[in-house]
PDB file of N, CA, C and O in Angstrom:
ATOM      1  N   MET A   1      15.326   0.507 -37.952  1.00  0.00           N
ATOM      2  CA  MET A   1      15.722   1.851 -37.602  1.00  0.00           C
ATOM      3  C   MET A   1      16.267   2.532 -38.854  1.00  0.00           C
ATOM      4  O   MET A   1      16.963   1.900 -39.648  1.00  0.00           O
ATOM      5  N   SER A   2      15.963   3.791 -39.032  1.00  0.00           N
ATOM      6  CA  SER A   2      16.398   4.499 -40.231  1.00  0.00           C
ATOM      7  C   SER A   2      17.829   5.012 -40.075  1.00  0.00           C
ATOM      8  O   SER A   2      18.329   5.213 -38.968  1.00  0.00           O
ATOM      9  N   ASP A   3      18.454   5.212 -41.207  1.00  0.00           N
ATOM     10  CA  ASP A   3      19.822   5.711 -41.248  1.00  0.00           C
ATOM     11  C   ASP A   3      19.806   7.214 -40.980  1.00  0.00           C
ATOM     12  O   ASP A   3      19.170   7.952 -41.732  1.00  0.00           O
ATOM     13  N   PRO A   4      20.484   7.692 -39.934  1.00  0.00           N
ATOM     14  CA  PRO A   4      20.449   9.120 -39.622  1.00  0.00           C
ATOM     15  C   PRO A   4      21.115   9.976 -40.693  1.00  0.00           C
ATOM     16  O   PRO A   4      20.889  11.185 -40.738  1.00  0.00           O
ATOM     17  N   ASN A   5      21.924   9.376 -41.548  1.00  0.00           N
ATOM     18  CA  ASN A   5      22.581  10.140 -42.609  1.00  0.00           C
ATOM     19  C   ASN A   5      21.859  10.002 -43.942  1.00  0.00           C
ATOM     20  O   ASN A   5      22.295  10.573 -44.942  1.00  0.00           O
ATOM     21  N   GLY A   6      20.768   9.257 -43.968  1.00  0.00           N
ATOM     22  CA  GLY A   6      20.033   9.004 -45.198  1.00  0.00           C
ATOM     23  C   GLY A   6      19.166  10.189 -45.587  1.00  0.00           C
ATOM     24  O   GLY A   6      19.139  11.212 -44.902  1.00  0.00           O
ATOM     25  N   PRO A   7      18.459  10.031 -46.697  1.00  0.00           N
ATOM     26  CA  PRO A   7      17.563  11.100 -47.150  1.00  0.00           C
ATOM     27  C   PRO A   7      16.500  11.393 -46.106  1.00  0.00           C
ATOM     28  O   PRO A   7      15.984  10.478 -45.463  1.00  0.00           O
ATOM     29  N   GLY A   8      16.178  12.641 -45.941  1.00  0.00           N
ATOM     30  CA  GLY A   8      15.174  13.027 -44.974  1.00  0.00           C
ATOM     31  C   GLY A   8      15.725  13.233 -43.579  1.00  0.00           C
ATOM     32  O   GLY A   8      14.981  13.556 -42.653  1.00  0.00           O
ATOM     33  N   ALA A   9      17.036  13.047 -43.424  1.00  0.00           N
ATOM     34  CA  ALA A   9      17.651  13.264 -42.115  1.00  0.00           C
ATOM     35  C   ALA A   9      17.581  14.752 -41.786  1.00  0.00           C
ATOM     36  O   ALA A   9      17.587  15.587 -42.690  1.00  0.00           O
ATOM     37  N   PRO A  10      17.516  15.088 -40.497  1.00  0.00           N
ATOM     38  CA  PRO A  10      17.481  16.500 -40.126  1.00  0.00           C
ATOM     39  C   PRO A  10      18.658  17.255 -40.737  1.00  0.00           C
ATOM     40  O   PRO A  10      19.807  16.819 -40.671  1.00  0.00           O
ATOM     41  N   GLY A  11      18.336  18.385 -41.324  1.00  0.00           N
ATOM     42  CA  GLY A  11      19.376  19.196 -41.932  1.00  0.00           C
ATOM     43  C   GLY A  11      19.750  18.762 -43.338  1.00  0.00           C
ATOM     44  O   GLY A  11      20.698  19.296 -43.914  1.00  0.00           O
ATOM     45  N   SER A  12      19.014  17.789 -43.910  1.00  0.00           N
ATOM     46  CA  SER A  12      19.360  17.306 -45.250  1.00  0.00           C
ATOM     47  C   SER A  12      18.884  18.259 -46.336  1.00  0.00           C
ATOM     48  O   SER A  12      19.277  18.128 -47.495  1.00  0.00           O
ATOM     49  N   GLY A  13      18.033  19.224 -45.966  1.00  0.00           N
ATOM     50  CA  GLY A  13      17.564  20.199 -46.940  1.00  0.00           C
ATOM     51  C   GLY A  13      16.261  19.807 -47.614  1.00  0.00           C
ATOM     52  O   GLY A  13      15.695  20.606 -48.359  1.00  0.00           O
ATOM     53  N   GLU A  14      15.772  18.597 -47.374  1.00  0.00           N
ATOM     54  CA  GLU A  14      14.499  18.194 -47.969  1.00  0.00           C
ATOM     55  C   GLU A  14      13.345  18.806 -47.185  1.00  0.00           C
ATOM     56  O   GLU A  14      13.367  18.868 -45.956  1.00  0.00           O
ATOM     57  N   ASP A  15      12.346  19.253 -47.923  1.00  0.00           N
ATOM     58  CA  ASP A  15      11.148  19.817 -47.302  1.00  0.00           C
ATOM     59  C   ASP A  15      10.243  18.672 -46.848  1.00  0.00           C
ATOM     60  O   ASP A  15       9.817  17.866 -47.676  1.00  0.00           O
ATOM     61  N   PRO A  16       9.942  18.585 -45.564  1.00  0.00           N
ATOM     62  CA  PRO A  16       9.098  17.492 -45.070  1.00  0.00           C
ATOM     63  C   PRO A  16       7.720  17.455 -45.738  1.00  0.00           C
ATOM     64  O   PRO A  16       7.159  16.378 -45.940  1.00  0.00           O
ATOM     65  N   ARG A  17       7.181  18.614 -46.076  1.00  0.00           N
ATOM     66  CA  ARG A  17       5.870  18.637 -46.740  1.00  0.00           C
ATOM     67  C   ARG A  17       5.951  18.042 -48.133  1.00  0.00           C
ATOM     68  O   ARG A  17       5.027  17.359 -48.576  1.00  0.00           O
ATOM     69  N   GLU A  18       7.053  18.299 -48.827  1.00  0.00           N
ATOM     70  CA  GLU A  18       7.231  17.723 -50.160  1.00  0.00           C
ATOM     71  C   GLU A  18       7.404  16.207 -50.055  1.00  0.00           C
ATOM     72  O   GLU A  18       6.880  15.463 -50.884  1.00  0.00           O
ATOM     73  N   CYS A  19       8.123  15.760 -49.060  1.00  0.00           N
ATOM     74  CA  CYS A  19       8.283  14.311 -48.835  1.00  0.00           C
ATOM     75  C   CYS A  19       6.933  13.663 -48.567  1.00  0.00           C
ATOM     76  O   CYS A  19       6.634  12.598 -49.107  1.00  0.00           O
ATOM     77  N   ALA A  20       6.115  14.303 -47.733  1.00  0.00           N
ATOM     78  CA  ALA A  20       4.789  13.763 -47.430  1.00  0.00           C
ATOM     79  C   ALA A  20       3.928  13.706 -48.687  1.00  0.00           C
ATOM     80  O   ALA A  20       3.157  12.765 -48.871  1.00  0.00           O
ATOM     81  N   LYS A  21       4.058  14.713 -49.551  1.00  0.00           N
ATOM     82  CA  LYS A  21       3.302  14.709 -50.813  1.00  0.00           C
ATOM     83  C   LYS A  21       3.757  13.564 -51.707  1.00  0.00           C
ATOM     84  O   LYS A  21       2.932  12.893 -52.328  1.00  0.00           O
ATOM     85  N   GLN A  22       5.054  13.337 -51.777  1.00  0.00           N
ATOM     86  CA  GLN A  22       5.569  12.235 -52.597  1.00  0.00           C
ATOM     87  C   GLN A  22       5.083  10.890 -52.060  1.00  0.00           C
ATOM     88  O   GLN A  22       4.740   9.995 -52.832  1.00  0.00           O
ATOM     89  N   ILE A  23       5.058  10.754 -50.752  1.00  0.00           N
ATOM     90  CA  ILE A  23       4.557   9.517 -50.149  1.00  0.00           C
ATOM     91  C   ILE A  23       3.082   9.326 -50.492  1.00  0.00           C
ATOM     92  O   ILE A  23       2.666   8.223 -50.846  1.00  0.00           O
ATOM     93  N   ALA A  24       2.296  10.388 -50.391  1.00  0.00           N
ATOM     94  CA  ALA A  24       0.876  10.300 -50.740  1.00  0.00           C
ATOM     95  C   ALA A  24       0.702   9.892 -52.197  1.00  0.00           C
ATOM     96  O   ALA A  24      -0.173   9.087 -52.518  1.00  0.00           O
ATOM     97  N   ASP A  25       1.530  10.442 -53.079  1.00  0.00           N
ATOM     98  CA  ASP A  25       1.455  10.102 -54.496  1.00  0.00           C
ATOM     99  C   ASP A  25       1.776   8.635 -54.745  1.00  0.00           C
ATOM    100  O   ASP A  25       1.265   8.042 -55.694  1.00  0.00           O
ATOM    101  N   GLN A  26       2.612   8.050 -53.907  1.00  0.00           N
ATOM    102  CA  GLN A  26       2.991   6.641 -54.068  1.00  0.00           C
ATOM    103  C   GLN A  26       1.974   5.705 -53.420  1.00  0.00           C
ATOM    104  O   GLN A  26       1.814   4.567 -53.859  1.00  0.00           O
ATOM    105  N   ILE A  27       1.295   6.171 -52.391  1.00  0.00           N
ATOM    106  CA  ILE A  27       0.320   5.334 -51.693  1.00  0.00           C
ATOM    107  C   ILE A  27      -0.960   5.169 -52.518  1.00  0.00           C
ATOM    108  O   ILE A  27      -1.546   4.086 -52.540  1.00  0.00           O
ATOM    109  N   ALA A  28      -1.390   6.222 -53.186  1.00  0.00           N
ATOM    110  CA  ALA A  28      -2.676   6.197 -53.897  1.00  0.00           C
ATOM    111  C   ALA A  28      -2.800   5.014 -54.869  1.00  0.00           C
ATOM    112  O   ALA A  28      -3.815   4.319 -54.832  1.00  0.00           O
ATOM    113  N   PRO A  29      -1.811   4.757 -55.737  1.00  0.00           N
ATOM    114  CA  PRO A  29      -1.954   3.601 -56.637  1.00  0.00           C
ATOM    115  C   PRO A  29      -1.957   2.263 -55.894  1.00  0.00           C
ATOM    116  O   PRO A  29      -2.645   1.328 -56.302  1.00  0.00           O
ATOM    117  N   LEU A  30      -1.194   2.171 -54.813  1.00  0.00           N
ATOM    118  CA  LEU A  30      -1.188   0.932 -54.020  1.00  0.00           C
ATOM    119  C   LEU A  30      -2.561   0.666 -53.415  1.00  0.00           C
ATOM    120  O   LEU A  30      -3.010  -0.479 -53.346  1.00  0.00           O
ATOM    121  N   MET A  31      -3.214   1.724 -52.984  1.00  0.00           N
ATOM    122  CA  MET A  31      -4.532   1.582 -52.401  1.00  0.00           C
ATOM    123  C   MET A  31      -5.528   1.088 -53.454  1.00  0.00           C
ATOM    124  O   MET A  31      -6.384   0.257 -53.149  1.00  0.00           O
ATOM    125  N   LYS A  32      -5.426   1.584 -54.674  1.00  0.00           N
ATOM    126  CA  LYS A  32      -6.307   1.140 -55.758  1.00  0.00           C
ATOM    127  C   LYS A  32      -6.107  -0.343 -56.059  1.00  0.00           C
ATOM    128  O   LYS A  32      -7.073  -1.071 -56.289  1.00  0.00           O
ATOM    129  N   VAL A  33      -4.856  -0.784 -56.058  1.00  0.00           N
ATOM    130  CA  VAL A  33      -4.571  -2.206 -56.299  1.00  0.00           C
ATOM    131  C   VAL A  33      -5.148  -3.049 -55.173  1.00  0.00           C
ATOM    132  O   VAL A  33      -5.771  -4.080 -55.427  1.00  0.00           O
ATOM    133  N   ALA A  34      -4.949  -2.625 -53.942  1.00  0.00           N
ATOM    134  CA  ALA A  34      -5.462  -3.375 -52.796  1.00  0.00           C
ATOM    135  C   ALA A  34      -6.983  -3.495 -52.872  1.00  0.00           C
ATOM    136  O   ALA A  34      -7.538  -4.556 -52.586  1.00  0.00           O
ATOM    137  N   ARG A  35      -7.650  -2.422 -53.251  1.00  0.00           N
ATOM    138  CA  ARG A  35      -9.111  -2.475 -53.383  1.00  0.00           C
ATOM    139  C   ARG A  35      -9.532  -3.418 -54.507  1.00  0.00           C
ATOM    140  O   ARG A  35     -10.472  -4.198 -54.353  1.00  0.00           O
ATOM    141  N   SER A  36      -8.835  -3.342 -55.629  1.00  0.00           N
ATOM    142  CA  SER A  36      -9.214  -4.186 -56.771  1.00  0.00           C
ATOM    143  C   SER A  36      -9.009  -5.671 -56.480  1.00  0.00           C
ATOM    144  O   SER A  36      -9.713  -6.515 -57.036  1.00  0.00           O
ATOM    145  N   LYS A  37      -8.059  -5.989 -55.623  1.00  0.00           N
ATOM    146  CA  LYS A  37      -7.787  -7.381 -55.245  1.00  0.00           C
ATOM    147  C   LYS A  37      -8.573  -7.802 -54.006  1.00  0.00           C
ATOM    148  O   LYS A  37      -8.435  -8.922 -53.513  1.00  0.00           O
ATOM    149  N   ARG A  38      -9.401  -6.879 -53.514  1.00  0.00           N
ATOM    150  CA  ARG A  38     -10.263  -7.129 -52.356  1.00  0.00           C
ATOM    151  C   ARG A  38      -9.479  -7.408 -51.075  1.00  0.00           C
ATOM    152  O   ARG A  38      -9.909  -8.187 -50.224  1.00  0.00           O
ATOM    153  N   PHE A  39      -8.327  -6.758 -50.956  1.00  0.00           N
ATOM    154  CA  PHE A  39      -7.567  -6.784 -49.708  1.00  0.00           C
ATOM    155  C   PHE A  39      -8.078  -5.618 -48.861  1.00  0.00           C
ATOM    156  O   PHE A  39      -7.434  -4.576 -48.745  1.00  0.00           O
ATOM    157  N   ASP A  40      -9.249  -5.830 -48.279  1.00  0.00           N
ATOM    158  CA  ASP A  40      -9.954  -4.734 -47.623  1.00  0.00           C
ATOM    159  C   ASP A  40      -9.179  -4.115 -46.465  1.00  0.00           C
ATOM    160  O   ASP A  40      -9.132  -2.891 -46.335  1.00  0.00           O
ATOM    161  N   PHE A  41      -8.576  -4.944 -45.629  1.00  0.00           N
ATOM    162  CA  PHE A  41      -7.864  -4.391 -44.481  1.00  0.00           C
ATOM    163  C   PHE A  41      -6.617  -3.628 -44.938  1.00  0.00           C
ATOM    164  O   PHE A  41      -6.312  -2.564 -44.400  1.00  0.00           O
ATOM    165  N   LEU A  42      -5.906  -4.160 -45.915  1.00  0.00           N
ATOM    166  CA  LEU A  42      -4.737  -3.453 -46.451  1.00  0.00           C
ATOM    167  C   LEU A  42      -5.169  -2.129 -47.073  1.00  0.00           C
ATOM    168  O   LEU A  42      -4.509  -1.109 -46.872  1.00  0.00           O
ATOM    169  N   ALA A  43      -6.263  -2.133 -47.820  1.00  0.00           N
ATOM    170  CA  ALA A  43      -6.771  -0.898 -48.414  1.00  0.00           C
ATOM    171  C   ALA A  43      -7.120   0.118 -47.329  1.00  0.00           C
ATOM    172  O   ALA A  43      -6.867   1.314 -47.481  1.00  0.00           O
ATOM    173  N   TYR A  44      -7.701  -0.367 -46.236  1.00  0.00           N
ATOM    174  CA  TYR A  44      -8.032   0.514 -45.116  1.00  0.00           C
ATOM    175  C   TYR A  44      -6.775   1.144 -44.522  1.00  0.00           C
ATOM    176  O   TYR A  44      -6.727   2.352 -44.290  1.00  0.00           O
ATOM    177  N   LEU A  45      -5.756   0.316 -44.279  1.00  0.00           N
ATOM    178  CA  LEU A  45      -4.509   0.837 -43.701  1.00  0.00           C
ATOM    179  C   LEU A  45      -3.843   1.841 -44.640  1.00  0.00           C
ATOM    180  O   LEU A  45      -3.334   2.871 -44.198  1.00  0.00           O
ATOM    181  N   LEU A  46      -3.848   1.536 -45.926  1.00  0.00           N
ATOM    182  CA  LEU A  46      -3.271   2.463 -46.896  1.00  0.00           C
ATOM    183  C   LEU A  46      -4.067   3.765 -46.952  1.00  0.00           C
ATOM    184  O   LEU A  46      -3.490   4.840 -47.116  1.00  0.00           O
ATOM    185  N   ALA A  47      -5.382   3.673 -46.817  1.00  0.00           N
ATOM    186  CA  ALA A  47      -6.212   4.887 -46.799  1.00  0.00           C
ATOM    187  C   ALA A  47      -5.867   5.757 -45.601  1.00  0.00           C
ATOM    188  O   ALA A  47      -5.814   6.982 -45.715  1.00  0.00           O
ATOM    189  N   MET A  48      -5.632   5.133 -44.456  1.00  0.00           N
ATOM    190  CA  MET A  48      -5.244   5.893 -43.263  1.00  0.00           C
ATOM    191  C   MET A  48      -3.873   6.552 -43.474  1.00  0.00           C
ATOM    192  O   MET A  48      -3.670   7.708 -43.102  1.00  0.00           O
ATOM    193  N   ALA A  49      -2.947   5.813 -44.070  1.00  0.00           N
ATOM    194  CA  ALA A  49      -1.614   6.368 -44.345  1.00  0.00           C
ATOM    195  C   ALA A  49      -1.710   7.509 -45.354  1.00  0.00           C
ATOM    196  O   ALA A  49      -1.015   8.518 -45.227  1.00  0.00           O
ATOM    197  N   LEU A  50      -2.568   7.347 -46.352  1.00  0.00           N
ATOM    198  CA  LEU A  50      -2.759   8.398 -47.357  1.00  0.00           C
ATOM    199  C   LEU A  50      -3.339   9.649 -46.709  1.00  0.00           C
ATOM    200  O   LEU A  50      -2.899  10.763 -46.994  1.00  0.00           O
ATOM    201  N   ARG A  51      -4.311   9.465 -45.850  1.00  0.00           N
ATOM    202  CA  ARG A  51      -4.914  10.615 -45.158  1.00  0.00           C
ATOM    203  C   ARG A  51      -3.863  11.366 -44.330  1.00  0.00           C
ATOM    204  O   ARG A  51      -3.811  12.595 -44.340  1.00  0.00           O
ATOM    205  N   GLU A  52      -3.041  10.612 -43.622  1.00  0.00           N
ATOM    206  CA  GLU A  52      -2.007  11.240 -42.788  1.00  0.00           C
ATOM    207  C   GLU A  52      -0.960  11.949 -43.644  1.00  0.00           C
ATOM    208  O   GLU A  52      -0.534  13.055 -43.312  1.00  0.00           O
ATOM    209  N   ALA A  53      -0.548  11.324 -44.734  1.00  0.00           N
ATOM    210  CA  ALA A  53       0.443  11.948 -45.614  1.00  0.00           C
ATOM    211  C   ALA A  53      -0.111  13.239 -46.214  1.00  0.00           C
ATOM    212  O   ALA A  53       0.601  14.238 -46.316  1.00  0.00           O
ATOM    213  N   ARG A  54      -1.376  13.213 -46.607  1.00  0.00           N
ATOM    214  CA  ARG A  54      -1.995  14.434 -47.152  1.00  0.00           C
ATOM    215  C   ARG A  54      -2.110  15.518 -46.085  1.00  0.00           C
ATOM    216  O   ARG A  54      -1.920  16.701 -46.364  1.00  0.00           O
ATOM    217  N   ARG A  55      -2.424  15.101 -44.862  1.00  0.00           N
ATOM    218  CA  ARG A  55      -2.511  16.080 -43.764  1.00  0.00           C
ATOM    219  C   ARG A  55      -1.147  16.739 -43.531  1.00  0.00           C
ATOM    220  O   ARG A  55      -1.054  17.955 -43.360  1.00  0.00           O
ATOM    221  N   LEU A  56      -0.103  15.924 -43.529  1.00  0.00           N
ATOM    222  CA  LEU A  56       1.239  16.445 -43.282  1.00  0.00           C
ATOM    223  C   LEU A  56       1.747  17.309 -44.430  1.00  0.00           C
ATOM    224  O   LEU A  56       2.539  18.227 -44.220  1.00  0.00           O
ATOM    225  N   SER A  57       1.290  17.012 -45.645  1.00  0.00           N
ATOM    226  CA  SER A  57       1.753  17.782 -46.796  1.00  0.00           C
ATOM    227  C   SER A  57       1.020  19.114 -46.920  1.00  0.00           C
ATOM    228  O   SER A  57       1.415  19.988 -47.693  1.00  0.00           O
ATOM    229  N   GLY A  58      -0.053  19.252 -46.144  1.00  0.00           N
ATOM    230  CA  GLY A  58      -0.812  20.499 -46.194  1.00  0.00           C
ATOM    231  C   GLY A  58      -1.779  20.541 -47.354  1.00  0.00           C
ATOM    232  O   GLY A  58      -2.304  21.603 -47.688  1.00  0.00           O
ATOM    233  N   GLY A  59      -2.023  19.397 -47.975  1.00  0.00           N
ATOM    234  CA  GLY A  59      -2.915  19.400 -49.142  1.00  0.00           C
ATOM    235  C   GLY A  59      -3.916  18.382 -49.120  1.00  0.00           C
ATOM    236  O   GLY A  59      -4.721  18.288 -50.047  1.00  0.00           O
TER     237      GLY A  59
END
């Protein structure tokens, strides 16, 4: 369970779209590593997470 007072908590002032963009930026290199190591299912899951993060970020 996440900390309600932690970063990203409601009213914390962080833009959810910017957070989603940062998450997408962090997922992309992980997905490349997973593909290079032939962790196909992990790469698939990361691709789905990347798609969702990009959708939420509006980009």
